[in-house]
C-alpha positions, 0 to 999 in steps of 0.5 A, a space after each residue: 096516468 096514476 098518481 100516489 100520494 105525497 111521501 116524506 122520504 126518511 133520510 132526505 133532508 126537508 127543504 123549504 119549497 122542495 118537490 115531491 116526486 110521484 110515479 109516472 105510469 105506475 099503479 100503487 106501490 105494493 110492498 111484500 114483507 117476509 119473516 117478520 121485519 121490525 114493525 118500525 120499517 112496516 110503519 115507515 112503508 105504510 106512511 109512504 102510502 105503499 100497500 103492505 102485506 106482512 108475513 112473519 115467516 118465509 113462504 114456500 116457493 110456490 106461494 112465493 112465486 105467486 105473491 111476488 108476481 105483482 109486488 114492486 118491493 119485496 123485504 125478506 131476512 135470511 131464509 127466503 131464498 130469492 133465486 133466478 126461477 123465483 125472480 123470473 116471476 117478478 114482472 113488476 119488481 123494482 127493489 129487494 130489501 134484505 132486512 139483515 147483513 148477508 145477501 147471499 139469499 138473493 141471486 144478485 147477479 140475475 136480479 142486477 140484469 132485471 134492473 132490480 135494485 138490492 138494499 141491506 143493513 151491513 151495520 145496524 146490528 153490529 153492537 148486538 153481535 159484539 156483545 154476544 160474542 164477548 158474553 161467549 168469551 166469558 162464558 167459555 172462559 168460566 165453562 158457563 154453558 156445561 155447568 148451567 146443563 149439569 146444574 139442571 141435571 142436578 149435579 153440583 160440579 165446580 170447574 177445575 179450570 176456569 180463567 179471568 179475562 184480564 191479560 188474555 189475548 183476543 184475535 179478531 179475524 175481520 176488523 169491520 163494524 162488528 170486529 171494531 166494536 168488539 175490540 173496544 168492548 174488550 179493550 175495557 175489559 183488560 184484554 189485549 186485542 189484535 186482529 187480522 184484516 186483508 186492507 190496512 185498518 187504523 186500530 181503535 184503543 189499544 188494538 193491534 193489527 197483525 201481518 197474517 192470519 197465522 200470526 194471530 191464530 198462534 198468539 190468541 187465547 180467544 179467536 173470533 171471526 168476523 168475515 163475509 161468506 166468500 169463496 176465499 172465506 170458505 173453510 178458512 179455518 180448518 184442520 191446519 189452522 186449527 192445529 197451530 192455534 194455541 193448546 186449550 184456545 177457543 174459537 168463536 164464529 158468528 159471521 158465516 157458517 161456511 167459514 169453519 170447517 166443522 168436522 175439523 173444529 169437532 176433532 180439535 174439541 174432542 182431542 182437547 186441543 181447543 178448550 172450547 167454542 161458540 158456534 152461532 152460524 152453520 153451514 146448513 141452517 133449519 128452514 123454521 123453528 122446531 126439533 129439526 137441527 142436527 150438527 156434528 159439534 152437538 155433545 162436544 164438551 164447553 161448546 155453545 151452539 146458538 140458533 144464529 141469534 147474533 143480530 136478534 135483539 129488538 134494538 137491532 132489529 128496530 134499527 135495521 126495519 128503519 135503515 132498510 125501509 128508508 132506503 126502499 122509500 128513497 130508491 121508489 121515491 127518488 131513484 136514489 141508489 146509495 148503499 145499494 149492494 148491486 148498483 152504482 151508487 148514484 143521487 141527485 138533489 131534489 127539484 124545488 117547488 118552482 120546478 113544476 115542469 121538472 120530471 126525473 128519468 131513472 133508467 138502467 141499462 146494460 153497461 155497453 158503449 153507445 147506450 148514454 148517446 142513444 138516451 142523450 139523443 132522445 133528451 136533447 130536445 128537452 132541457 136537462 137540468 141535472 144528470 148523473 150517470 154510472 156504472 158497476 161491473 154489468 150495469 149502468 144507471 142514469 139519473 136526469 132531471 129533465 123539463 118537459 111541457 105536457 103528458 105527450 112528451 113524457 110518454 115519448 121520453 118514456 117509450 124512446 128510452 125504453 126501446 133502446 135495445 140495451 135499456 133495461 127498465 125506465 121509470 119516470 117521476 114527476 
């Protein structure tokens, strides 16, 4: 039986005489970090005693497959594609950390079927994105982008049309963490804020929720999009939606590249129906930096194009590093699935130091009738101190603190639960 040095888990309140759990039948935890996540997260993982291999860029698929075979934890951003083909090779993988908002780069269905938990950071870059959008609203209203380009070309041309923001209407599509923060910032500028969301939400400041997307598009001087990538949001802003926007209004997309029909947006800009646009996300984006970007919006007047930088600030990346690394450590060290993207959320309080016979059983299994009965039959020979089991879609997750006498009983529990046909993974912390 191998051991691991004791770990202080970020996000777990320190208690006097609490027990530090260690993995049973596990080699030293190996972590693969790709695409240069913040060093704040790297430091936490190293302090936890994990072996961390760090790359500043995404790896080619062949190299990724080779590297992922022997790691327990993998951390990525938005470029690394963890497909079924890749994840099939990850025989030891316990958990994936997405150091970003989105998880569409991970085959969540297959990861779940293999008992691999996935965590992300849905909130840490909200302020950075909101600030970028507000900056783009100002820049579009004053045509800063085009004027800057002209000045660099030696042309002194003052604009014939420019606008203050005070009294204008900003329409926010998606009033989540980013949309609501943007709402507060815009309110301070004297901007009238309206928003549309698929659920009823309490407005902040003077913002008002409107009954439909069509209502918002017709009323707003600036429309900004903050929705996830789903089948329902694909091309949600197309030719029809652009046509009902105010003449001379502006569109901003800092959500997902598939949300806007790019050819339709180009046509609306070229015709003069829209006064401008700012786009930070695209349907397809280059794999690496360099002269490798092409898009139909290039050359459109008063159109700001940025390379997916909404959350690319030192402050946001630092917060993301801490949030995701803490979730990974907590999952590996305690089994907690709070905030997991693809698992049911489950957690148990930590055993105390006096509970020297206590071990923690962690099991993922197919969400079908009879599994819990089989597990409890095995555990019925022991004192179950705490237990929780929950399910989400196709997967069930069980946590149980059980009192055992010796290593032989640990092995018996591990092998017994692992032999259940519907069982996917079983871990024991002691």
